[in-house]
N, C-alpha and C positions, 0 to 999 in steps of 0.2 A: 447342628440344625441345617447342615448343607442339603441342598435339594429342595428346600421348602419355599413356598411362595412368600412374597414380602409380607402379606397379611399374617400368615402363620408365624413368620419369624417375629413380627411385632408382638403378636399375642403371647408367644412363649417368653419373649424378653420381659414383657410386663408381668407375667406370672412369676418369673424368677426374681424380679424386683420385689414382689409382694410376699414371696415365700423365701425359704432358705434354698439357694440355688443348688446346694450339694445334696438336697434331700428330695425324694419323690419324683426324680427325673424319669425313672422307669415307669411310674404311674402316669404322669402328665403327658408325656410324649405319645404313648399309645392311645390315651384318651383323645388327644388332638387328632391323631391318625384315624381313630375310630369315628370321631365326629365328622370327618370329611368323607368317610366311606359310605357309599349308598347302602351297603348291607347293614351297617350298625348306626346309621345316622339318626334314626328315630329313637334308638335306645340311649344315645349319649348326646342329646341336645343340651349340653351344659354351658351356661354362661360363665364368664370369667369369675363373677362373684360366687356362683355356685361351686366352682372348682376350688376357690379359696376356702369357702365354708366347709366343704367336704374334707379338704386337707386339714383344716384346723380341728375338726371333730375327730379325725383319725389320730392326730397328734395328741389331743386331750385324752382319748381312750387309751392310747399306748402308754402315755405318761401315768395315767391313773391306775392301771392294772397293778403294777408292783407295790404301789403305796397302799392300795386297798387290800391286797393279799397280806401285806405285812401288818396292817392294822387289824385284820381278822385274826391272825395268829396271836397278836398281843392280847386281843380281847378274850380269845379262847383260853389263854393261859391264866388270865385274871379270873375267869369264871371258875376254873378248876380249884382255885384256892379261896374263893370268896364265900362269904356267908350267904344263906339262902335269899335274904332280902336284897343283897347286892347283886346276886346272880340274875335276879329278874331284871334289874336295871341294865346290867351289862348285856343281857341277852337282847334287849331292845336295840342296843347299839350294834350288836352283831348282826341282827336281822337287817338293819339299815345298810350296813356295809355289804352284806350279801346281796342285797337288792342292787346297790350301786355297782357291785362287781359283775353281776349278771348283765346289767345294762351296758357296761363297758365292753364285756366280752362279745355281746351281740353286735355292738357298733363296730368293733374290730373285725369280726367275722364278715359283717356286711361290706366293709371297705376292702377287705382282702378279696372278697368275691368280685367287687368292682375292678380291682387290680387284675384278677385272673381273667375276667371277661375282656377287659381292655387289652391285655397282652394277646389273648386269642384273636380278638378282632384285628389287632395290629398285624399279626402273622397272616391272617386271611387277607387283609388289605394289601400287604406287601406282595402276596402271591397274585392277587387280582391286579395290582398296579403294574407288575411285570407283564402280565398279559395285555393290559391296556396299552402299555408303552409299545409292545411289539405290534399291536394292531395299529396304533398311531403311526409308527414308523412306516408300516406297509402302506397306510393311506397317504402319508406325505409323499412317498415315492410314486404312488399311482396317481393321486389327484392333486398334489401340491399342498403347501402349508395352509392356504386360505380355506380350501375345502376340508382339510383335516381338522382345523380348529372349529369349523362349523359342526363337523361330526361330533367332536368332543362336547360342544355346547348342547347340541340336540340330544345326544345320548346321556346327558347329565353325568359325564365322566370327567368334566373339566377339572374338578378338584383332585382327581387322581394323579395328575401330572403337573409338576411345578412349572411355572412360567420359564424358568431358566432351562429346564429340561426340554421343553417344547422348542425354545429358541435354538438350543444346541442341535436338535434333530433337524430343524428347518435350515439352519446354516449349513449343516453337513450335506443336506440334499441339494441346496443351491450350488454349493461348490462342486459337487459331483456332476450336476447337470451342466454347469458352465464348462467344466473340464471336457465334457463330451461334445458340447454343441457350440462353444464360443471360440474355437480355433486357438486354444491355448490360454485364453483369458481365465484365470482362476482368481476370483475375488477374495479379499480378506474378510474377516468376520463382519466388519462394519459395512462393507459393500454388499455382502450377502444378505444382511438384515434389510438394507435399503431395497435390494432387488425383490425380496419376498414380501415387503410391507404391503398391507392392504387393509381396508376397512375404515380408513379415515384420511382426511387431508394430512399432508406431511411436508415438512421442509427438511431438506438435506443440506446441512452446513458443510461444504466441501472445501477444505484448504487447498492451496495451490499445489498442483501436481498430484492430487489424490485420485485421479482417474474418474472424474465425475461423468464424463461423456461415455466412457466404456461402461460404467455402472448403469446409466440410464438406458443405453441401448440393450444391455443384457436384461434389464428389467422388462422392457417391451417384448423382447424375444421370449423371455420366461413366461410372461403372462399369456402369450399366444400359444406357446408349445405345451406348457404344463397345465395351465388353467383353461385352455380352450377359448381364450378371449378373442372375439372378432377383431382382426387388425384394424378395421375401419372405425372401431370404437375407441382407438387410442390416438391421441394427438400430441405431437411435439410442437412447442412454440418457442422460437428462438428470436434473437434481437437483430441478427443480420443474415443475409442470404447465404453466405459461405458456411455458417454454422448449421443452418437448416439443411443445406445440400449435403454436408458431411454426414449428418445423422441419417438422411435418406439413403445415401450410398452405402453406409455401413450396415444399415438394416437390410438392404437388398442383398448384401453379401451373406448375412447370417440367415436370411429367410428367402432363399432362392426360389422356393416353390410356393411361397405364400404371398398374399397381398400385403404390401408394405403399409404400415400406419401412416397417417397424415403427418407430414413434417414440413413446417412452413414458418415464416416470420409472423409476428403480430400484424404487420402491415399487409401481408399477403392474405391472412385470414379476413382482415377488415375489407380488403378489396373484393374478396369472393362473397362476402355477405352483402356489402353495400352495392357492388357493381355500379360504380358511379359513371354517369355519362361524360363527366368532365375529363380532361386530360390530367393525368397524375404527375405532379412535379416531383422529381427526384434527381439528385446529382449522382449520376451513375459512373462518372469518371472525371479526370481532370479536364477533359476536353468537352464533356457534355454536362453542363451545370445549369439547367434551366431554373432550378429552385433558387440558386444563388443569384441568378440574373434577375429574378423577380424581386428578391430582397434588394438587389442593387438598384432596381428601378425606383423603389421607394426612397432609397438614399439619394439617388440622382435628382429626384424631385425636390428634395430638401436642399441639395447643394447647387442646383441650377435655377431653381425658382427664385426670382428676386425677393419674394416675400419671405423666403426661408434662408437664403444663403448667408445673409448678414448674421442671422441668429446662430447658424452653425459655425461661421467663422469666429464670431465673438466668443461663443461657447468653448470652442477648441483652443483658442488662444488663452482664454481664462483657465481652462483645464491645465494647460502647460505651465501656467504661472502660479497657480494656487498651491498652498501648503496643504496637501491632502491628509496629512496627519492631524491637522487642526480641523479640517472639514469632517473627518471621521471621528467626531467627538465621542461616539459610543465607546471608543476604547478607554475613555476616562472612567467608565462605569465598571471596568474590569477590576479584579483583585490586583494588588500591587505587582505580583510576579508576572501576571499576564499583561499588565500595562507595559512592562519592560519588553516583553516578547512582542507586543503589538508594535512598539516603536522600531524594534529591530527588523521585524518581518515586513513592514509596509514599505513598498518601493515608491520612490518619487520619480516621475517621468518628466524629462526636460522638453524644451521646445523642439530639439533635434530628435527626440524619441528615445534617448538613452534612459535606462533605469539607473538612478544614483541613490546613494545611501541616506541622504538627509536633505532637508530643505535648504540648508546652507550651500551644499554642493549644487543644488538645483538653481538657486539664485545666481551663483557665479556662472554656471553654464548658460543660463538664459541671458545674462548680461553680455557675455561674449557673443552669443549667437545673434542677439538683437543688434549688435554692432558689426556683424559680418566678420568676426574674428574666428578663424579656423583653429581648432584645437583637437587634441586626442585625450579622451578620458582614460585614466589609469594606464598610461603607456608604460612599458617595461624599461627599467634601468637595473643594471647589476649593482648590488650593494653588499660588499663583504661576502661574496659568494652566494648571495640570495637575491631573488628578484625584488624590486622595489617599484611600486606603482603609484607615483604621485597623482593627485586628483586630476590636474589639468596640465597639459604640455602644449605650448604654442611654438610653432616652427617658423623659420625664416624661409626665404625664397629658395634656398638650397636644401630644404627639408632637414635642416639641423635644428635641434631643440634650442630655443632661445630664452623661453620664459617658462617657469614652473610655478603653478599656484597650488597651494595646499590649504585645505580648510580643516583646522584642528578643532573638531566639534566636541571633544570630550575632555577639555582642559579641567584640571582638578583631580583627575585620576592619576595616581603616582606612576603606574606602569606606562600609561599613555603619555604623560608628560616627559618621561624618560625617553620614550621613542621619538617624541617630537624634538627633543634636544639632539638626538642622534641624527635625525633627518637634517636639521640645520647644519650640523657638523659635516654631514655627507656632502652637501652642496658647497660648503666652504672648502673642503678638501678637494672636491672635484675641480672647482674653479682654480685652485692653486696648482693643479697638476696638468692643466691644458693651456693651449695658446689662448690669448684674449679673444680671438675670433670664435673659439669653441666654448667660451664660458656661458653659463646659464644664470639668468636673473631669477632669484627666488623670492616669491611673494607668499605671505601667509596671513590667514585671517582666523578669527575666533568667533564664538557665538555672540559676543558683545558687539562685534563689528556687523554681523549679519542683522542684528536687532535694530541697527540704526536705519531710520527711514531713507537716508541718503547713501546707503551702502553702494548702490550701483555707481553713483558719482565718485565715491571714494575709490572704488576699484579702477574706474576709468582714469582718475587722476594719477594713480600709481602706475598704470600702464603708460600714460603720457610721459611721465618722468623717464621711462625707459626708451621712449621714442615711438610708441604705438598710440596714435590718436585718431581712430576712425570715427566717422559720423554714424549716428544712429540710423538704422534702417526704418523706413516708414512701415506702418502696419500692413499695407498692401505688399510691400517687398518681403516682409517677414512671412506673410501668408503664402506668397507665391513659392517660397522656399520649403515650407512645411505642409503645403496644401495636400499633396498626395498622401503623405504619411498620416496627417491628421484626419483626413477623410477615412483612411483605412481604420484608424482607431475608432472613429465615430461609427463606422460600419460595424465593427466588432461589438460595440456596446449596444447599438440598436438591434442588431441581429439576435444577440443573446436575450434582450428584452422581449422581442417578438416571440422567440421560441419558448421561453419560460412562461410567458403569459398565455400562449396558445395551449401549452400543456395543461394549464388550469382552466382553460376555456374562458379566459378573461377578455373582455373588450377593453377599449381604451378607458371607458368610464369605470370599469371594475378596477383597472390598474390605478387610476387616480384615487378612487375611494380607498383602496388598500393603502396607498402611499400616504393619504391624509391621516392615517392612524399613527404615523411616525412623525416625530419632531426633528426634522432634518437640520434646522437652524443654519442652512446654507443655500443661498439662492441658486448657486450653480448646480447643485444636486437636484433641486426642484425643477430646474430647466431641463436637465437631462431626462428626468422622469416625464415631464410634459411632452417633450419631443418623442420619447418612447411610446407614450400613450397615443399620440397622433400617428406614429408609425404603425402601431398595432392595428388601428382602425383602417388606415390607408392600405395596408397589406391585405386585410380581409376584403376591402372593396376591390382591389386589383384582381384577387382570385375570382370574384364574381364577374367582373367586367371581362376577364379573359377566358371565362369558362374553364377554370383550372382548379385543382384541389391539391393541397400538400398532404404529406403523410399524417400529420397531426389531425388535420381536418377530416381525413379519411377514417381515422380511428373513431373520432367523435360521431361521424356519420354512421358507422357500423353500430355504435352504441345505441343511437336513436332508432336505427332500423330494427335491432333486436328488441328494443323496448316496445316497438310497435308490433312485434310478433314474428319477425323474420327468423327463420331457423335453418334454412337451407343455405349451403355455400357451394360455389362452383365458379367456373370461368368458361368463356367461349360458348355460352348458351347451354353448358352441360352441368348438371348437378353432380357434385363430387361427394356430398355427404349431408347429413342432417345433424345439427347440433344436439338434438334430443337423444341421439343414439350414443353419444360419447359416454364412456365409463371411466377412462383414465386420461388425465391431462398432465403432461410433463412440461414445466416451464424452466428454461435455461437462463443463466445469468440473472437470477432473481434479485440480486443486490442492486441491480440497475432498474428496478421496477419504478413506474411513475403513475400518477393519478389516472391518466387516460388508459394505460394498460390495465390497471386494476378495474376500472369501470367496464371495460370490454370483457374481462374475465368474469366479472360479477354477473353480467348479462348471460354469459355462456352457462354459468352455474344455475342461474334462475331457470334457464330452458332445460338444463340437464341436471336436476338436483341429485341424481344418483352418482354423478361424476365425482371422482376423487382427484384432487390436485396434488401433484408432487412437485414442489418448487426446489430448484437446485441453485446454489450460488455460494459465494464466499464474501462475507461482509468485510473482510480485510482488504478486498479488492474493489470496494465501492468508490470509484473515482470519477463518476459522471454526474454528480449532483449539479455541477455548473450547467449541464444540459437539461435539467429538469427532473432527474431521477431523485429518489429519496430512499433512505434505508428503513423508513418506518414500517413498511410492509414486511421487511425481513425481521426486524427487531420485535415487532408486535404481531407476529404471524397468527398467534392464537386469537387475537382480537378480530382480525379480518377474515380468518378461516377457522371458525369455532370448532373445538375438539381436535385441532391439529396436533400432530405428533412431531417431535424433533429427532432427527438422526444426525450423526456426525461421521464425516470421512476425514480422518486425521492423518492417514499414512501418506507421506510425500514420496511419490515414486519417481520424481524428477531429479532431485538434488541430493548431494552428499550431506552427511550429518551436520557439519559445521555451517553450511549455508542455511540449512533448515533452522539451526539454533539461532543464527543471526536474525532471520525473519521473526522467529518467536520473540526475541529480545526487543526488536523494533516495536512489536505490537503487544508487548507485555501489559497485562491489565485490561485488555480489550477483547477477551474471549479465550477459548481453549487453544492450547498450542498444537502445532503439527508434530507428527512422529516421523523421524527419518527411518527409511528402510533400505536406502540405496548405499551400497558400499563401493568405494573406489577412490582413486587418487584425486587430489584437488586441494585448493587452499583459498583463503581470503587474504589479499594483500592490501595494506594501506600504504599509499605513496604520497609523500608531501611534495606537491609540485614546486614549491619554493626552493626545495633542496636540490633540484636538478642543476647540475653544472654541465652545460652543453660542451661538447667537444668544439675545437676551434672551427671545424667545418660546419657543425650544427649552428654555431653562433654566427658564422658568416652567412649561411644560407637562410637562417630563420632569425635574422636580427630583430631583437625585441620580442620574440615569440618563444615561450617555453612550452606551451601546450602541444604544438605540432611535433617537435622532436620527442616529447614525452609519450604522446599517443603512438607515434611510429615505433618507438622502442617496445611499448607494451603489445601492440598488435603483432609485431614481428616475433616476440617471445612466444606467442601462441601459435603462429603459423609455422614456426620452426620446430615445434614439438613433434614427437613421433608417436602416433600419427598427428597430422595438423589438426588444430581445433577450429571449430566454427566460432566466430567472434561477433559480438554486438557491442557497439559503442553508443551509449545512451546519454542524452542530455535532458535536463529538466525543462528547458525552454525551447520553444519552436523557433522563435525569432531572434535568438542570440546572434550577435555579430562576432565573427572570428577574424582577427587580424593576423596575417602572415605575410611572408615575402615571396614574391615570384620574380625571378630575374633581377634581384636586388631592389625591387620596388615593393613598398608596403601596400597591401591590398586588403579590402574588406570583403569577406564572404558571408552571405546571409543564410543563416540556418544550418543545422547539423548535416543535412543531406548534401548541400553544395560543398560544405567544408569537407565532408567525408569523401566526396568524389575527388577532391584535390589530394587528400591523403593517399587514396588508392593509386593515383597517378604517380605520386612520389615513391610509394612502395615498389611499384612496377613488378608485381609478383604474378601477373597474369590472372587467371580465373581462380579467385579465392573466395571462401565463404566468410565475408566480412560485411556486416550490415551497420548502417548508421541511422539513428532515429531518436525520437523522444521516448521517455519512459512510458508516457501515456499510450503512444502509438504501438509500443511493443508488448502491451498487455495481451496475454493469451499465447505468447510465443516464447521460445527458449533458445539458448545457445550453449555450447560447451563452456565458453568464457564470456563474461560480461564485464565491460569497463564503464563505470559510472563517473562522469566528468563533473567537476564543480560541485562537490558535496560541501557546500558552504552556507553561511547564514543568508546569502542573497538568493539562494536557489531553493532551499528546503528549510523552513516553509517560505513560499513566495506568495505574498498577499498583494494583489493588484491595487493600484491607487483607488480605483472606482468600486472597491468591494462594498462600499456603503449602499450602492444602488441595489445590491442583492438582498438587502435586509427585507425588502418587500416580499421576497420569495422565501424568506425564512433563514437566510444566511446570518450567521453570527461569527465573530472573530474566532472563538474556540472551535466552532464547527469547521471553519476553513482550515485551521491548523490541523485538526484531526484528518481532514481530507488530504492535506499535504503529507501527513504521516503515512496514510494508506498508499499514497502515490509512491513514496520512498520505499515502502514495503514491496510494492509491485516490482520496482527496480531490483531490489536485493533478492527477489525470489525467481528471477529469470534464468540465472546460470544453473547448469547441471553440475559443474565441477569447480569452476574457477571464477572468482569475483575480484576485480581490481577496483579500488575506490580512490579517486584522486581528491585530495583535500588540501587546503591551504595550511600554512603553519599556524596562523591564527584565524579565528573567525570560522571554525568548522560548524557544520549544521548541528543543531542540538539533537537531531535524530541519530547522529553518528557519535558525537562527543560524549553523550550520556549513556552509551551502551556499557553493560557490565564488563569488568576486566576479565571475567572468567571465560569470555568468548575467545576462540582460537583465531586470532587475527595477527598476521605477521606484519610487522612494520618493516617493509622492504626498503632497500636503498637503490638508487638509480645506478650505482656502480655495477650492480649485478646484471644489468640489462645493457647489452651492447647496442651501439648506435645502429639505426636501421638504414641510414643513408651514408654510405662511405664516400670519402674523398678519394677518387681514383687518380687524381692528377699527381704530378711529380713536385708540386710546390712544397716548399719547406718553411715551417714556422720557426723563427728564431726567438727564443725566450731569454730575457736578461734578468738574472737575479743578482742582488748585491746585499752585502751585510758588512758590518764593522766600518761604516763610513762616517766620517765626521759630518757635521751639519754643512760645512762649506763644500766638502767633497760631494755630498748628496745633492746639493743644489747644482753643482757643475755637471754631474752625471745626468741628472734629470733634464737639464737644459739641452745637453747633447742629444739625448733620446728624443725629446720633443722636436728638435730641429731636423732629425732624421726620420720623422713620421712614425716613431714607435708609439704604441698605445698601451695604456696601463690596464691591467687585468687584476681583479680581486676575486679569487676563487677560494673555496673551502680548503684550508690548509696551505695555500700558496698565494703569494702576490708577486707579480712580475710585469715587465714591459715586453711587448712583443711586436713583431712585424712579419710579413710573409715575403719570401723571395722565390723567384721562379726556379732557381737552382742554388745549391750550396757549394761554396768554395771554402773548405775547412781551413786551409792555410791562410786564406785571406781573412777569415773570421778570427783566427788566433792572433794575426798580426795587426788587426784593426785597433783603433784607439781604445775602444771599449773593451776589446779582448785582452789588451795589455794592462788594463787598469786593475790595481790591487783591490781585492774584495769583491770582484765581479765574476759571476759564473755565466757561461753561455751554454744553451742547449739547442739542439736542432731536432724538430719533430716532423715526421712525415707519415701521413695516414694514421695519426694518433699513436705513433710508435717512436720512441727515443732512438735517434740514429747518431747523435753527436753530442759530446759534452766537453767543456773546457772551462777552467783548468782542472776541475775534479768532477767525478761523476756524482749525480744526485739520484736519490731513489725515485723512480718513476711514480707518478700518481695519476 
């Protein structure tokens, strides 16, 4: 049944189910062929029930003939030998049989004639079909698929060509045309179908790297060149100026002698329709940010106005002190498995602005901060060859670690309790191996301690026993220390509230009314929402007072103008077009559509009902819901654009197969997978940051910092390739603090860009193609190699403490987690060939740890990556190993080493004491007290190379 339409295949399948499939095929198929042929259509208008009835009658006639003939012979034999009176009775039966036999023969003859006519009609149809196909092919070449299909319908030949045949002819024509007119761009079948599509609204679901921009540009050029569409009746709508300009430039390249279609952003279209007299507010650069300044004006009124400043101060101090896991009680309504995920994913923010893992850690951090005690959160310590990050480290005046505080919040878990015991043992061993002046006081607390109302007093009493007894800062002193950062956080919250409310055209009253539908059960959340509602109204008032309009207001203004009858658009007093003349509208990045964009497009379609919308996007890359977009228009396209068709672009033209497979696995169960078509070298590497054992020079230069030497090694491995690879280092968080060392001093670098600039200076490679940014900011871009940092439970998913404020805009915890999944997918889909993923030994992101084992991911080791920052000095590191010492000898040797300022190192596979000398005197080393001690081995290392060993050589490591 190949080549038949779907309807015909369904019909034949049902026939076969109701009849014997192996019989009458030669009869039924020609009858179906004949039924759809114009020449025989009237003669064979047979319904399925009639076909079945005809078939059964023919079977009955065929079965009856031999029985009737046999019965007639038997009766005739009986007549020959029967008496006269019996002959008369038998003759009656013979006559009956003869009558039935003639009826059966007539029925058989009738059906045989049907069969003959059907076969003749089928042959005629096939001859006619071949002719129709040739005519169709010629019309597609001359007029294009749309006109050719219209000809089929008008000439009533549509039934003569299967849909699959028509699609094949159209695809072939599109490919041939693109090969000739699109400078080497030859679409695949899916792209060709999208290029040729017409007659209805359509959505093109285009996976990452599938060439959606090239496809849409080819579509516009094809419509103009093949179908004769007026270029000014085509409009591209993009979400940013760069994308719109790229489309315009590429169209001008392919259409040098033709007028270029309209290509602009939604905001540009709104401006050309509304032509507002007000000044339009837009942040055009880092130095020109009038929109942000107006929002900041609203914030400044809150923080400087005496009527508001105390509200803001009290609110932000309360924000920093509250347990947001308890405030966000909606998590308790989740299924048990999501409740666990909710607790793990929700970050707590301290007074100092750090994200910590639990309220217990937050309470400790806040107690320290409120008493002016400086600390480092999760500072690095070496522990048996692995990094160890205790919760809080307090330093003395010489910047030495003096107090370590751990919050053991998961007591009762066997593995966790074992690790807790090991940490206690670590500090005991550490203190036994160093001078008293270098010993560290270890404090630990459990959930039962945190639950005590007087826990802060308990912590302060423990610190006082160690000799640390500061006074509590006043509220004004605390506010003065955190004011700038807290106002920044308040600004982020209020700005988001304003933006999302204006996307929905809500006033402050609307926002309050919507929030009233939720039972927040937390006064702090209600106060945030009240201040947000006041800010929404004040922002709108300032726009009017200053005769300004923002982009969202501009969009709504255009909606109103079109509803009132406006149809022309232009600028500078010049009309550029009339909405009513539009026939084809192409919308890019449709996964980021929002209510105001939809309302504007709806007005366009009301003015131009003949226009067909083709929306293009990838729902796997919908990562802007926090800014007011929604995927509902993408998911429910048919509802918002009735009769809409769906097309798919699955072929990934960017990345190698294993990278594409990884992205498919991340998004499994959330839509159709992408298809890899790129061949080439490349790999995915997983590297456990905790397993990095820095060289002595790395350890000295980046004391307490593993990330910097790790990234330097990874970046260098790609830059040293032949040819060098472009590299992108991407982080989940924009405001993460990076601690590293410069000239022996520990410094804090804010954000991935500032940190990246430091790394490039350390690499000192000149002009290299290495970029640093966030995953969100790198969407739509690509690199040969991508390095994802911190793929852990604290980054993917990251749910902000104030997520509950977003519930008024439709946010739910599951929806936020899925948005985080899509963000992680964006990160994994940026590389062309190489992807490096940095993970911790424990606490990896669920998006990574739950990937199937079938993926080709190599668990790389740091040993295979050479250090990127070499020690070019002549200094020599002396390492002391000892074995087979009695306990007394061990204590004597260790005391000598401490007195001579040796330090203990615990590395994977080796433990030793070490010190650094400006130069090495081998004879002096051999004759020293330690060199002559039995059971002791000395080694000298220079530039990570073994240069001396006494008394016996050891295998380098």
